C-alpha positions as CSV (number, residue, x, y, z in Angstrom):
1,M,160.4,108.9,184.0
2,F,157.6,108.9,186.3
3,H,158.3,112.1,187.5
4,H,157.1,113.6,184.3
5,L,153.7,112.4,184.9
6,S,150.9,113.3,187.4
7,R,150.3,110.4,189.8
8,G,147.5,109.1,192.0
9,F,147.1,106.6,194.5
10,R,144.5,105.3,196.9
11,C,145.0,105.1,200.6
12,K,143.2,103.6,203.3
13,S,141.3,106.6,204.5
14,G,139.9,107.6,201.1
15,Y,141.4,108.9,197.9
16,L,144.5,111.2,197.9
17,Y,146.1,112.4,194.5
18,T,149.4,113.6,194.4
19,R,151.2,115.4,191.4
20,W,154.9,116.1,190.8
21,D,156.0,119.5,190.4
22,G,159.1,118.8,188.3
23,R,161.4,118.7,191.5
24,K,162.0,115.8,193.8
25,N,159.6,116.8,196.4
26,C,155.8,116.0,195.9
27,T,152.7,118.1,196.4
28,T,149.4,117.5,197.0
29,S,146.2,119.0,195.5
30,G,143.3,120.5,197.5
31,R,141.5,118.3,200.0
32,T,138.4,118.2,201.9
33,K,137.1,116.3,204.8
34,T,133.8,114.6,204.7
35,T,131.8,111.9,206.6
36,F,130.0,109.2,204.9
37,G,127.0,108.2,207.2
38,R,128.0,107.6,210.6
39,G,131.5,106.3,209.8
40,E,134.9,107.9,210.4
41,Q,136.1,111.1,208.7
42,H,137.7,110.4,205.1
43,V,140.3,112.6,203.4
44,L,139.4,113.3,199.7
45,T,140.7,115.7,197.1
46,I,138.5,118.2,195.6
47,S,139.9,117.9,192.1
48,K,140.3,114.2,190.6
49,T,141.9,115.8,187.7
50,K,145.6,116.6,187.9
51,G,146.4,120.1,189.2
52,E,144.8,122.5,191.6
53,P,140.9,122.7,191.5
54,S,139.6,125.8,189.9
55,T,138.1,128.7,191.6
56,S,136.3,130.1,188.9
57,T,132.5,130.2,188.9
58,N,132.4,130.0,185.1
59,L,132.3,126.2,184.0
60,K,133.9,127.2,180.5
61,E,136.9,128.9,182.3
62,A,137.3,126.1,184.9
63,L,137.5,123.7,181.8
64,N,140.0,126.1,180.0
65,E,142.2,125.8,183.3
66,K,142.1,121.7,183.0
67,I,142.9,121.6,179.2
68,P,146.6,122.4,179.0
69,V,147.3,120.2,182.2
70,H,145.5,117.3,180.4
71,H,147.4,118.0,177.2
72,D,150.6,117.9,179.0
73,L,149.7,114.6,180.6
74,L,148.7,112.9,177.4
75,R,151.8,114.4,175.6
76,N,154.3,112.9,178.2
77,F,152.5,109.8,178.8
78,R,152.5,108.9,175.1
79,R,156.1,110.1,174.6
80,Y,157.4,108.0,177.5
81,F,155.1,105.0,177.6
82,G,153.7,104.8,174.0
83,P,155.2,101.2,173.5
84,N,154.1,99.9,176.8
85,I,151.4,96.8,176.5
86,I,148.1,97.4,178.1
87,S,146.2,94.4,176.9
88,Q,146.7,91.3,175.1
89,I,144.0,89.9,172.8
90,T,143.1,86.2,172.6
91,V,141.1,84.5,169.7
92,E,138.5,84.0,172.3
93,N,138.4,87.6,173.2
94,L,137.5,88.3,169.5
95,Y,134.4,86.1,169.6
96,D,133.5,87.3,173.1
97,G,132.9,91.0,172.0
98,L,136.4,92.0,173.5
99,S,134.7,91.5,177.0
100,D,136.8,92.9,179.9
101,V,139.8,93.8,177.5
102,K,141.3,97.3,178.0
103,T,140.8,99.0,174.7
104,L,139.2,102.1,175.2
105,V,139.9,105.7,176.8
106,K,137.0,107.6,178.6
107,E,138.1,110.4,180.9
108,T,135.0,111.0,182.7
109,A,134.0,107.6,184.1
110,E,134.9,103.9,184.6
111,V,133.8,100.8,186.2
112,D,136.1,99.7,189.2
113,P,136.1,95.9,190.0
114,K,135.8,96.6,193.6
115,H,133.8,99.9,193.8
116,G,131.5,99.8,190.5
117,I,130.9,102.9,188.5
118,M,133.0,105.9,189.4
119,Y,133.0,109.5,188.3
120,R,136.5,111.2,187.8
121,G,137.9,108.7,190.3
122,L,135.2,109.0,192.9
123,T,133.1,106.2,194.2
124,M,129.4,106.5,194.1
125,P,129.2,107.1,197.9
126,E,131.9,109.9,197.5
127,V,129.9,111.5,194.8
128,I,126.8,111.6,196.7
129,S,128.5,112.9,200.0
130,L,130.5,115.5,198.2
131,L,128.6,117.1,195.6
132,P,126.7,120.5,196.5
133,R,122.9,119.8,197.0
134,Q,119.7,121.2,195.9
135,G,116.9,120.0,198.1
136,N,118.1,116.7,199.9
137,Q,120.0,115.4,196.9
138,P,123.1,116.2,194.9
139,S,122.6,118.6,192.1
140,A,122.6,117.5,188.6
141,E,124.5,120.5,187.6
142,A,127.1,119.6,190.2
143,V,127.4,116.2,188.5
144,F,128.1,117.5,185.3
145,W,130.8,120.0,186.5
146,L,132.5,117.1,188.1
147,L,132.3,114.9,184.9
148,L,133.3,117.8,182.6
149,T,136.3,119.2,184.8
150,G,137.0,116.5,187.3
151,D,136.6,119.0,190.2
152,V,133.9,118.7,192.9
153,P,132.3,122.1,192.6
154,T,131.7,124.5,195.3
155,Q,128.1,125.4,196.2
156,R,129.0,128.9,194.3
157,Q,130.1,127.2,191.2
158,T,127.2,125.0,191.2
159,A,124.8,128.1,191.7
160,S,126.5,129.7,188.9
161,L,126.1,126.7,186.5
162,I,122.2,126.4,187.6
163,A,121.9,130.2,186.8
164,D,123.6,129.7,183.5
165,W,121.2,127.0,182.4
166,T,118.4,128.7,183.7
167,S,119.4,132.0,181.7
168,R,119.9,129.6,178.5
169,R,116.6,128.5,178.6
170,Q,114.8,131.4,178.9
171,K,116.2,132.5,175.6
172,C,114.9,129.2,174.3
173,K,111.2,129.1,175.3
174,E,110.1,128.4,171.9
175,W,111.5,125.3,171.9
176,W,108.7,124.1,174.2
177,S,106.0,126.9,174.2
178,G,106.6,128.6,170.7
179,S,106.7,127.7,167.3
180,R,109.4,125.2,167.6
181,G,107.7,123.1,170.2
182,E,104.4,123.3,168.1
183,T,106.4,121.9,165.0
184,V,107.9,118.9,167.2
185,V,104.4,118.3,168.7
186,S,102.7,118.2,165.2
187,V,105.3,115.6,164.0
188,L,105.2,113.5,167.0
189,R,101.2,113.3,166.9
190,S,101.6,112.0,163.3
191,V,103.6,108.7,164.4
192,P,101.9,105.6,165.1
193,E,100.8,104.9,168.6
194,T,103.1,101.8,168.7
195,I,106.1,104.4,168.7
196,T,107.7,104.5,172.2
197,P,108.7,107.5,173.8
198,L,112.4,106.9,173.2
199,H,111.6,106.6,169.3
200,K,109.8,110.1,169.7
201,L,112.6,111.6,171.6
202,S,115.0,110.3,168.7
203,I,112.8,112.2,166.3
204,A,112.7,115.3,168.5
205,L,116.4,115.5,168.6
206,T,116.7,115.0,165.0
207,I,114.2,118.1,164.3
208,F,115.8,120.2,166.8
209,D,118.8,121.6,165.3
210,I,121.0,122.2,168.4
211,S,124.2,122.2,166.7
212,K,124.0,125.8,165.0
213,R,127.1,127.2,166.5
214,A,129.3,124.3,165.8
215,K,128.0,124.1,162.0
216,K,128.5,127.8,161.6
217,A,132.2,127.5,163.1
218,K,133.1,124.7,160.4
219,K,131.5,126.4,157.9
220,L,133.6,129.5,158.5
221,G,136.6,127.4,158.7
222,A,137.4,127.5,162.4
223,M,140.6,125.7,163.4
224,P,139.8,122.0,164.6
225,Y,141.5,122.8,167.9
226,S,138.8,125.3,168.6
227,Y,135.7,123.1,167.8
228,W,135.2,122.1,171.2
229,E,134.2,125.4,172.2
230,Y,131.4,125.6,169.8
231,T,130.3,122.0,170.9
232,Y,130.4,123.2,174.5
233,E,128.0,126.0,173.7
234,D,125.5,124.1,171.8
235,G,125.6,121.3,174.5
236,M,125.0,123.7,177.3
237,E,122.0,125.2,175.6
238,F,120.8,121.7,174.6
239,L,121.3,120.4,178.4
240,A,119.4,123.5,179.8
241,T,116.4,122.6,177.6
242,L,116.6,118.8,177.5
243,P,113.8,118.6,180.2
244,A,111.5,120.6,178.1
245,I,111.9,118.1,175.2
246,I,111.1,115.3,177.7
247,G,108.0,117.0,178.9
248,L,107.0,117.7,175.1
249,I,107.0,113.9,174.6
250,A,105.3,113.2,177.7
251,N,102.3,115.6,177.5
252,N,102.2,115.4,173.6
253,Q,101.5,119.3,173.5
254,I,103.5,122.4,174.1
255,L,104.2,123.6,177.6
256,T,102.4,126.8,178.2
257,N,102.7,127.1,182.2
258,V,106.1,126.2,182.7
259,S,108.6,129.0,183.8
260,G,111.9,127.3,183.0
261,D,113.3,128.5,186.4
262,G,115.2,126.5,189.1
263,D,117.7,123.5,188.8
264,W,117.8,120.8,186.1
265,A,115.5,118.3,188.3
266,K,113.0,121.2,189.2
267,F,112.7,122.1,185.7
268,L,112.0,118.5,184.7
269,S,109.3,118.1,187.3
270,D,107.6,121.2,186.4
271,C,107.5,119.9,182.5
272,L,106.1,116.7,183.7
273,S,103.7,118.2,186.4
274,N,100.5,117.6,184.1
275,L,101.0,113.6,184.0
276,N,98.9,112.7,187.2
277,D,96.8,114.5,189.8
278,C,99.0,114.0,192.7
279,F,102.1,115.2,191.0
280,D,101.7,118.6,192.3
281,S,101.2,117.7,196.0
282,Q,104.7,115.8,195.7
283,K,106.6,117.7,193.3
284,S,109.3,118.7,195.8
285,S,109.8,114.9,196.8
286,I,109.8,113.9,192.9
287,A,112.5,116.5,192.4
288,D,114.5,115.0,195.0
289,F,114.2,111.7,193.6
290,F,115.1,113.1,190.1
291,R,118.2,114.4,191.4
292,L,119.4,111.4,192.8
293,Y,118.4,109.2,189.9
294,V,120.2,111.7,187.5
295,T,123.3,111.5,189.9
296,L,123.5,107.6,189.9
297,N,122.9,107.5,186.1
298,A,125.0,110.4,184.8
299,D,127.6,108.5,183.2
300,D,128.8,104.6,182.4
301,D,131.8,102.6,181.4
302,G,133.0,103.5,178.1
303,G,132.6,100.0,177.0
304,A,129.0,99.9,177.4
305,P,127.2,100.0,174.1
306,P,125.5,103.2,174.4
307,A,128.4,105.0,175.6
308,H,130.8,103.4,173.1
309,V,128.5,104.5,170.3
310,V,128.5,108.0,171.6
311,Q,132.3,108.0,172.0
312,I,132.9,106.7,168.2
313,L,130.3,109.2,166.9
314,G,131.8,112.1,168.8
315,S,135.0,111.8,166.9
316,T,133.2,112.0,163.5
317,D,131.9,115.1,161.6
318,L,128.4,114.4,162.9
319,N,126.7,117.3,164.8
320,L,125.7,117.1,168.4
321,H,121.9,116.6,167.9
322,E,122.8,113.9,165.4
323,I,125.0,111.9,167.6
324,L,122.3,112.0,170.5
325,A,119.4,111.4,168.1
326,S,121.7,108.3,166.8
327,S,122.4,107.0,170.5
328,V,118.8,107.3,171.9
329,L,117.5,104.1,170.8
330,M,120.4,102.2,172.3
331,Y,118.6,102.8,175.5
332,L,115.2,100.7,174.4
333,N,116.9,97.7,176.0
334,E,119.2,99.3,178.8
335,P,120.4,97.9,181.1
336,K,120.7,94.2,179.7
337,T,119.7,92.8,183.0
338,G,116.4,94.1,182.6
339,T,114.7,97.6,181.8
340,M,112.1,99.2,184.2
341,L,109.4,98.1,181.7
342,Q,110.6,94.5,182.1
343,W,110.8,94.3,185.7
344,T,107.1,96.0,186.1
345,E,105.9,93.3,183.8
346,L,107.6,90.5,185.8
347,Q,106.1,92.3,189.0
348,R,102.8,92.1,187.4
349,K,102.8,88.4,186.5
350,I,104.0,87.6,190.0
351,R,101.0,89.5,191.6
352,N,98.6,87.7,189.3
353,M,99.9,84.4,189.9
354,L,99.9,84.8,193.8
355,G,97.0,86.9,194.4
356,R,96.3,89.5,197.5
357,T,98.1,87.1,200.1
358,W,100.7,84.4,199.5
359,T,102.8,82.1,201.6
360,E,106.6,82.0,201.3
361,N,106.5,78.6,199.5
362,A,104.2,80.1,197.0
363,L,106.3,83.1,196.2
364,E,109.2,80.8,196.0
365,A,107.6,78.5,193.6
366,C,106.5,81.4,191.6
367,V,109.6,83.0,191.3
368,L,111.4,79.8,190.2
369,N,108.7,79.2,187.6
370,L,109.2,82.6,186.0
371,S,113.0,82.2,186.2
372,S,114.8,81.5,182.8
373,G,118.2,80.1,182.4
374,D,119.2,80.7,185.9
375,K,118.4,84.2,185.5
376,L,115.8,86.5,186.5
377,V,115.1,90.2,185.4
378,G,116.3,92.9,187.5
379,H,119.3,90.8,189.0
380,K,122.8,89.7,188.0
381,E,125.5,87.6,189.2
382,A,128.5,89.8,190.4
383,D,131.0,90.2,193.2
384,F,129.3,93.0,195.0
385,C,126.0,94.8,195.1
386,D,125.7,97.9,192.5
387,P,126.4,101.0,194.9
388,R,123.7,102.6,192.5
389,Y,121.2,99.9,194.1
390,T,122.3,100.5,197.5
391,A,121.7,104.5,197.2
392,L,118.3,104.0,195.9
393,L,117.5,101.5,198.7
394,N,118.9,104.1,201.4
395,Y,116.6,106.7,199.7
396,A,113.7,104.2,199.8
397,R,114.0,103.5,203.3
398,E,114.2,107.1,204.3
399,Y,111.2,108.4,202.4
400,L,109.2,105.2,201.5
401,P,109.5,102.9,204.4
402,D,107.8,99.9,204.9
403,N,106.5,99.7,201.3
404,P,105.0,96.3,200.1
405,E,106.5,96.5,196.7
406,I,110.2,97.2,197.8
407,K,109.7,94.2,200.3
408,L,108.6,92.0,197.4
409,L,111.8,92.9,195.4
410,Q,113.9,92.0,198.4
411,D,111.7,88.9,199.1
412,I,112.6,87.7,195.5
413,T,116.2,88.5,195.7
414,R,116.4,86.6,198.8
415,I,114.7,83.6,197.2
416,L,117.2,83.8,194.1
417,R,120.2,83.8,196.1
418,S,119.3,80.9,198.3
419,T,117.9,78.6,195.4
420,M,119.9,79.4,192.1
421,K,123.3,78.0,191.2
422,R,125.9,80.6,190.7
423,P,129.6,80.7,190.0
424,R,131.9,80.4,192.8
425,G,132.9,83.7,194.6
426,K,129.8,85.5,192.9
427,D,126.4,86.0,194.5
428,I,123.1,87.3,193.0
429,Y,122.3,90.9,193.4
430,P,119.3,93.1,192.8
431,E,120.0,95.8,189.8
432,Q,119.0,99.4,190.3
433,S,116.4,99.4,187.4
434,A,113.9,97.2,189.3
435,L,114.1,99.5,192.5
436,A,113.9,102.6,190.4
437,A,110.8,101.4,188.4
438,T,109.3,100.6,192.0
439,I,110.1,104.1,193.2
440,F,108.6,105.8,189.9
441,Q,105.5,103.7,190.3
442,L,105.0,104.9,194.0
443,Y,105.3,108.6,192.7
444,G,102.6,108.0,190.0
445,M,104.9,107.6,187.3
446,E,103.8,104.3,185.8
447,N,104.9,104.7,182.1
448,M,108.0,102.9,182.1
449,E,108.9,103.6,178.6
450,L,108.5,107.3,179.4
451,N,110.7,106.8,182.5
452,Q,113.1,105.0,180.3
453,T,113.8,108.9,178.5
454,I,114.6,110.1,182.0
455,F,117.4,107.2,182.2
456,F,118.8,108.5,178.7
457,M,118.5,112.2,179.9
458,A,120.9,111.4,183.0
459,R,123.2,109.7,180.7
460,V,123.4,112.8,178.4
461,L,125.5,114.5,181.2
462,G,128.2,112.1,180.6
463,A,127.7,111.7,176.9
464,I,128.1,115.4,176.3
465,A,131.2,115.8,178.7
466,S,132.6,113.1,176.5
467,I,131.9,114.4,173.2
468,I,133.7,117.8,174.5
469,W,136.7,116.0,175.7
470,T,136.9,113.9,172.5
471,Q,137.1,117.3,170.6
472,I,139.5,118.9,173.2
473,V,142.1,116.1,172.6
474,N,141.1,115.6,168.9
475,A,140.7,111.9,169.6
476,P,140.6,110.1,166.1
477,V,137.9,108.0,164.9
478,E,138.1,104.6,166.1
479,H,138.9,102.3,163.3
480,P,140.5,98.9,164.2
481,I,141.3,96.4,161.5
482,S,138.6,93.4,161.0
483,K,139.4,90.0,159.3
484,C,137.2,86.9,158.5
485,T,137.6,83.9,160.5
486,P,139.5,81.9,157.8
487,S,141.8,84.9,157.7
488,Y,142.3,84.7,161.6
489,I,143.1,80.8,161.4
490,D,145.6,81.5,158.8
491,V,147.5,83.9,161.1
492,I,147.4,81.3,163.9
493,K,148.9,78.8,161.5
494,D,151.6,80.9,160.3
495,N,152.4,82.0,163.9
496,E,152.6,78.5,165.0
497,K,155.1,77.5,162.0
498,K,157.2,80.5,162.9
499,R,157.3,79.2,166.5
500,K,158.3,75.7,165.6
501,K,161.1,77.1,163.1
502,R,162.5,79.1,166.0
503,K,162.4,76.2,168.1
504,S,164.2,73.9,165.7
505,T,166.9,76.4,165.0
506,K,167.7,76.5,168.4
């Protein structure tokens, strides 16, 4: 039966996907060669979805080519393997929040036990190496093309999407320099000073009705299978303009000197250029860092709470801006191992305790004193180092060499690894949030609560791609059955009685 399905496998030299063409012979999708650092050449597919990569420079046309192929895959998979068991749930799983239990489907990204986060089957080093670049880093537009279609876009396709978003935002200038921007700023100025930038972003997204096409289509009775097209148009307009919304929150005033030209990261740097005096002189470097940071954080595992909330709400009748406004606040304490703000607060405590100079013994005593429950902010126990941290570290070594703050982070990690108890087979590794916070600081962006909105902005790429696919496949609203603890106890008792009865009859 497997000949009915597209299949993929991993070979030693990289990723090679194959598809069955309905006959006995097997064909491979388009491939390209690339070199990771100074290592050997690897062979990788251009398309991580099934079928040939699209040659269209129009993203919507490229997506339209993928949809019937994916529908065929789902139809055949459910037809021939619908009864197959994927996971089994224990009582312990129920009370552990279904941790590590396979119960969800998310097409755009997943966490691999050996490689960490993967976008459409590509590891993070592959994503960084393969995607077309703006400046010295992968383009955010290329990341979105990959997440939405499964294809690694060409330079022409990426340039086409950059031009599309630029054109869309030129039509929406009132969002940041006109009446709509004034409305949002006036509302944000009226909220208490204790409200964080993420809270303000949630308010702004609620005010900006970015779902006009989808709402109008539903009102006019559009067929459900076509909803995704209207959500796509609303999503593209929103993505094109999101950096300006971040800029409104950062500046607390409308943006009068922003042209709207350039790629996503350059537009964001233009919108934030008033934050500090040295921003203009470093704008190209900051834009490059934004490109890398967005690439590393464009999506997450579907079981992560923020991504899961988006997945659930994406299947409901909520509009796009309502879904995103609802999900923003999920990022107040992300990641769970410590936000950028929590790391900088810890960093400040260590500096205050040690003074300007310190010995190795003093630093070790300070770190162990601040550690709580065998845990320290910005670190976690894992089987391997998160490739997102590794990518940021490589960036820092190249562009911010010999920096004392980065060395301090590495010293703290070394002390934790040598002194703290940990499970067999696991080690303590630093998290990317700690290093990202340090790099943001070095570029003069010291407001970590504001930087958290850029973290959300990156995740919106994967969120919108997932929402569009949820509507393409007409995914049902997630609605598992819940029971109280006594009911589960009764189920276990009944099952035990039935088991004993079957045993006695044998």
